[in-house]
N, C-alpha and C positions, 0 to 999 in steps of 0.2 A: 406456586407455579402450576398451571393447569397441564394435564397430560399432553395435549397437543403442543404446548409450549416447550415441555421437556424434550419431546421428540425433535423439535426444530433446534433447540439449544444444542443437543448432541450432534445433530446432523451437520450444523455449521462447524463445530469443532472437528468432527471427523473429516469433512471435506477439506479442511485446512491441513490436516495431518492424518492421512488414512491409516498409517501403520506406526503409531507412536511406540517409542521404546523407552525403557528405563535409561536414565543418564548415568547410572552406575555401570562400570566396566567389569565384565565377568566372562568366563568361558564355560562354566559348569554350574549346575544347581548348588553345589557346595560353595563355590566361589561367590555366587550371588548371596547365599546365606551369610557368609562371612562379611561381605561388603555391606549388607543391610544392617547387620549387628554393629558394624563399625560406624554406620552413618547416623546413629542416634545422636541428636544434638550436634551434628556436624554437617558440613556441606558435601554433596556428591563430588564436587571438584576436589576437595581435600582428601576424601576417601580414595578417589581414583589415583591421586598422586602417590598415596601410600601403597595401594594394591598393585600398581604397575611395577613396583620393586618387589613386593612380597610374593605375588602369585607365581612368577617364573621360578622362584626358589622353593616355595612351599604352597602349592595350589591344591593339595589333597588333604584329607584328615590325617593320613599317615605322616605326611611331610610336616604338617603343622605340629603334631605331637612330637615328632623327632626334633623339630626346630627348638621347642621348649619355650616356656613363658618369657624368660629374660630376653632371649634373642628376638622373640616376636614383638616385645615392647619396643625394641629399637626400630622396627619397621613401621610401627603405628604411633610413635611418640608425638607426631605432629597433629594427631587427632585428639579432640577433647575426650576426657575420661579414658585415656588410652590404657592405663593400668588395669582398670576393671574390665575393659573390653578385651584386652589380651588374655586375662584370666578366663573370661567366659568363652572365648574362641578355643582355647586349649581344652577346656572342660567339655564343650559341646562336641569337639572333634573326637575326644575319647568316647563319649556316649555313642556317637555315630558308629564308631568302630566296634564297640562292645555290644550294642543292641540293635544296630540297623545294617550290619554288614558294610559299613562305610558309605552307605547311601543316605541321601536326604529323604526323610519320610514325607509322605504325600497327604498327611492329614493334619488339620489344625491342632488337634489334641496332642499328637506326638511332637509336633514342632514346638508347641508352647511349653513342653516339658524340658526343652533344651535351655541351658543357661543363657541369659541375655536375650531370649526370644519371647516377645509379648505378642499380643493379638495382631498388632499392625505388621510387625515383621513376618509373622506366619502368613498373613494375608498377602503380603508382597511376594513371598516365595511361591505360594500356591498359584498366584496369578501370573507372575513373570516367568517362573521356571516351568510351570505345569499347565498354564493356560486356563486355570480355574476362574470363574467369573466372580471373584471376591472384590471387596471394596476397602482397601487399606485407607485409613483416614489419618493423614498427617496434618500439620498446621495449615498447609496450603489448601488441602481438600476441605478441612473444617471451615476455614475462612470463606472460601468460594461458595460452599453449600449454604452457609448462613447468610452471607451478603446478598447472594442472588435470589434466595428463597427456594433454591432447587431441592434441598433436603435439610431444613433447619433442625438443629438439636443442640442441647446444652452440653453434651459430652461427645467425645469421639464415637463411642458405641451407639449413642442415639442417632448420630449422623449416619453411621454405617447402616444401621437398621432402616433408616429412612431411605437411603440409597437403594437398598435391597428391594424396597417396595416401589420406588419411583423410577428407577432407571429402566427405560424400555429394553426388552430382551436383546434387540439387535446391537445394543451399545454396551452391554454389561462387561464384556471381557476387557475392553480398553477404556472404560469410563474413568477409572482412577488416574490413568496416564494423562488424559486430556485435562482433568481437573487440576492435577498437580502442575502441569506445564502452564495452564492458564493462570493459576495462582502465583506461580514463580515469575512469570514474565509480563503478565497483563494486570491481573487482579491482585496486585501486590498489597502487602499490609499497610505500607505507607505510600501515599500518593498513587493510588491505583490509576492505571492508564485508561480511564473510562472513554476518553475520546477515540482510543484505538481499539476498543472492545467490540469484537464481531458479534457477541451475544447480548449486547446492551439492550436491544428491544425486548428481551425476555427476562431481564434481570430486575428484581424488585427495586434495588437501589438505582439502577439506570432509569426506571420509570419515574421515580421520584425526582431525579435530576432533570428529566426531560419534561416534567409537568409545567405547563405554562404558568408563569407568575401573574397574579392579578394586580 
């Protein structure tokens, strides 16, 4: 995808949704961190159903530690891998209290040292909580970037690095939101809605579909 096409690609997505937001529900950076950790291999909808009950009771590192792992499991048991996730949330809450004064760190390195936090989770927290122009790559972003030709890569890291090079500066802060939402609701894994796609003219797959047949 040529630079001018990338600019138009993101301009179209921005015009349709000027202020995209995460679909995870949270009130603080810590709550966002917990929600993202819980969201691995789970839907945002399912996580929100659990955290709507959890956060009013235990929405801080102190409250999570006081709640304890067994009780925490009861709140998140509807989420996949809930036992491991509950263990990680307790552990990361303790580390935040012991090493960061109860605050969520603002560097990728510090975030990735927390249990249950990988590069994608760290990037989400940096972007959504602190406004850093990071590019978290989940399955939706990976699919859209490869299918459209925007930032192809064989691994999530390769796609992330391609996005860092290719996303025009004006769109970097919100790029991953637009890509996630586009992948979730339009450029779906099965039966993508190409006929309803606003960026189809700039999509490699769309160009193939639109090529006249001889």
